[in-house]
N, C-alpha and C positions, 0 to 999 in steps of 0.2 A: 204647413203652419197649423200651430197649436191653438184650438179654440177654448179659453177656459170655459166652464159650465156657469151659468146664472147661478147667482147666491140666492138660498132658499130663503122661501119667506121667514122672515124672524131671525135669519141667520146673518153670516159674515164670513170673511175670509180674509188676509193678510197675506200680500203680494209685495215683492221686492221690486222695487224700482230704483236701478242702477246700485252702487255700492254705498249710498249714503243716504238712502230714503226707504221707507216702509209706508204700504198705503192699507189702511182698514178699508175694506170695500162691504156696505152694505147692499139691499136689494139695489137692483138697478132699474128705478122707477122716480119718479117725482112726486113725491107724498109727504105731507107734512110732518107724518109720524117717523117716516125712515130719515127725513131730513133732521128732525129731533135727536134722534140716536148719535148720527155724524156729529151733530154741535155738543152735545153732551159727551161724547167721547173724546171730542178737541178740547174742551176745558177741562176735563179730568187729567187727560195727557199733559197738557201744559202746566196746571196745578201743580201735579208730580214733579217738576222741576229734574226730571231725571238726568243725570251728567251726561253732557255731551250732546243733547238736542238744541238745535239751533232753531225750529221753527215749527209751528203745528198750523196747518191750513185746513179747514173744514170745506168741504164742497156740497153739492146737492144729495150725493149719498154716499161720500167716502171721506177719509181724513188721509191727509198726507203727512207725514212724521219725518222732517229731515235732520240728521245727525251727523257728527264728525266721527267718522270710522275708526279714528285713531284714540279717540277719548270715551266710545260709548263701548260698553258692556250689552251685544246685542241680545243675549240670552236672556238679560234681565229687561230690556226693553221691551222685547217678544213678549216676554210674560207680562208688562202691563199693559201692551196692547191685547192681548188676549181677554185679561180681565175686564178691561173697560169696553172693548168690542163687545162680550157677553151681555152687556147691560141692557135692559129693555128701554124705550121711550120713555122718558120722564113723563108724568101725569101733567094734564093742565095744559098740554103743547097748543099754542095759539090763545090762550086766556089774557094774555096783558092788554092794557089800553094801548092803543094804536097811535104811533106818532103820524101829526098830521101835517101834511105839507101842503101848501097853497100852491097853484097851477094856476096861469094865464093861459086858456087855450086859445089855438088858431091863430090867424093870420101870420104876421112875419115873426111870431114866436112858434108857430106849430104850423110850419109848412106842408105838414103832409096829413092835416087833419082831413081835409077833403079827399084825400086820395082813399084813406082808411075809410070815410064813410063810404063813398063807392063801391069798395071793397065788400062793405057790411051790407050795403042795400039799404040805407037809413041815410037819416039827416046826421049833420055834423053836431048838433045839440043832443042827439041819440049816443053818439061817440062818447062824447063829455059825461053823459048822464052814466053809459055802461063802465067808464072808466073810473069814475067817483064813487059808483055803486059798491063795489069790490073792497075788503079788507085783505089786505097783501101780504104774505111773508116774504121776510128777507131770507130766502136760501142762502145765498154765500155771497161774499165780496171778492172782487177780481177785476182783471181788464187794467184799470188805472186806479189810485189810491181813493177809496170812499165810493166805487162803483158797487153798487148793490142792485142784486139779479130778483128780482120780485116776481111773485105768483099767485095766482094764476091769473090770468086776464079773460075777461067774457070771451067765451069761442068765436060769438059773433065778431069782434074787432080783433080778432088775433090774428093780422096782416102779418106776413112775413117779411122779411128785412129786405132793404134794396139788393138788386142783384151785383150795383157796383157802388162800393161803400162813398159817402161824400167824404171829401179830403180834410174839410174841418168842419166839427159840428160844435156850436156854441155852447160855453159852459151853461151847466144847470139845464139844460134841454131835457124834456122829459118824452123817451119814446117807448115804442111796441115793438117788438119781434116776435111773430108766435103769440104763444101765450105768455111770455116774459114781459115785463114793464120794468123801466128804469131810469135812472136820471144821470145824463153825464156830469162828472165833478168838475171838470177842467177840458176846456177847447181840445178835442181832439179826431183823428177820423173816424167812422160810425157809420154803420149802415141800417141803425134801426129807423123806423118811420117817427118821424118827431111832429108830436101833437101839440106840445104847449111848451112852456117853462115856468121853473119855479125862481122867485127872489130869494131862495133860501140856500148856500151851499151846501154840499153834501160833506164835502171838507174842507176844513179850515186849518191849518197847523197851528195857528194862533189861537186856536179856542183850547179851554181847559180840557175839553172833550173833541178830539180834530174830526171823529168819526159822528155823522149825525145818523147812523144806522150800523147796527151789527146783525152779525147771524142769528136768527130766531126773531127778531123784531118784528112786530106788525105794525102795517103803513097804510094810510088812508089818504087820499090825493083829494083836497077841497078847490073848487071851482072860484076862481077871482075875476074880478073886472080887470081891464087893462089899467086904470086910474089907481086901483087898490095894489097891482103889481108895482108900477111905478114908485108908491108912496114906499112899500115895504123894500124895494129893490135901493132907495135913495136913505133909507134907514139902517142897510145891511152894508150900504158900499160897492154893492152890484149893480150890473146894467142890464 
């Protein structure tokens, strides 16, 4: 088996993923600057509207470009990716004001909060304090529509996901998996440690802007009491 070398600092490479996708890979690490390069590259490629390109998907440190091989000039698409991949990270990464998301922690809305506290060797209140004290970066969206992968969680409360996932995780549950945190936009299977729930829907196709978060956004969680959760959930039509 051939093992590809790591991308050097500041570098990139383009690899084929079958006959209808190319992937621009940056440094293999979770880093805001690396992620900013991937997101900027994805936006530039999408804005170019290259004939035959079907979709452009940024991840933590790469960009997948899906195309129709019967309609795409591969040489010109490759040149576009070479040009955009070589661009440095944009200035001002993480400088925007964060999106504030209210969360009711613990109880039936956050059934794993006590387990995370035991893992961290601290109180449940300290877990909440550590989770709400961070400003998180949206590194990518995936899994299901509107699921944003946020990081980085305080190391002390970075509890691994469950060995056996739950069959059903309630919509809008806030979870932790290692140094990632995120919100389940809809009911789905999932193995993250559930510490709370928000009354705000991360994805709503009836809104003018269906996705609450986009790759590159900043996010801050704000703790609310159960009564406030019930009030906001009533206003937004959630439960």
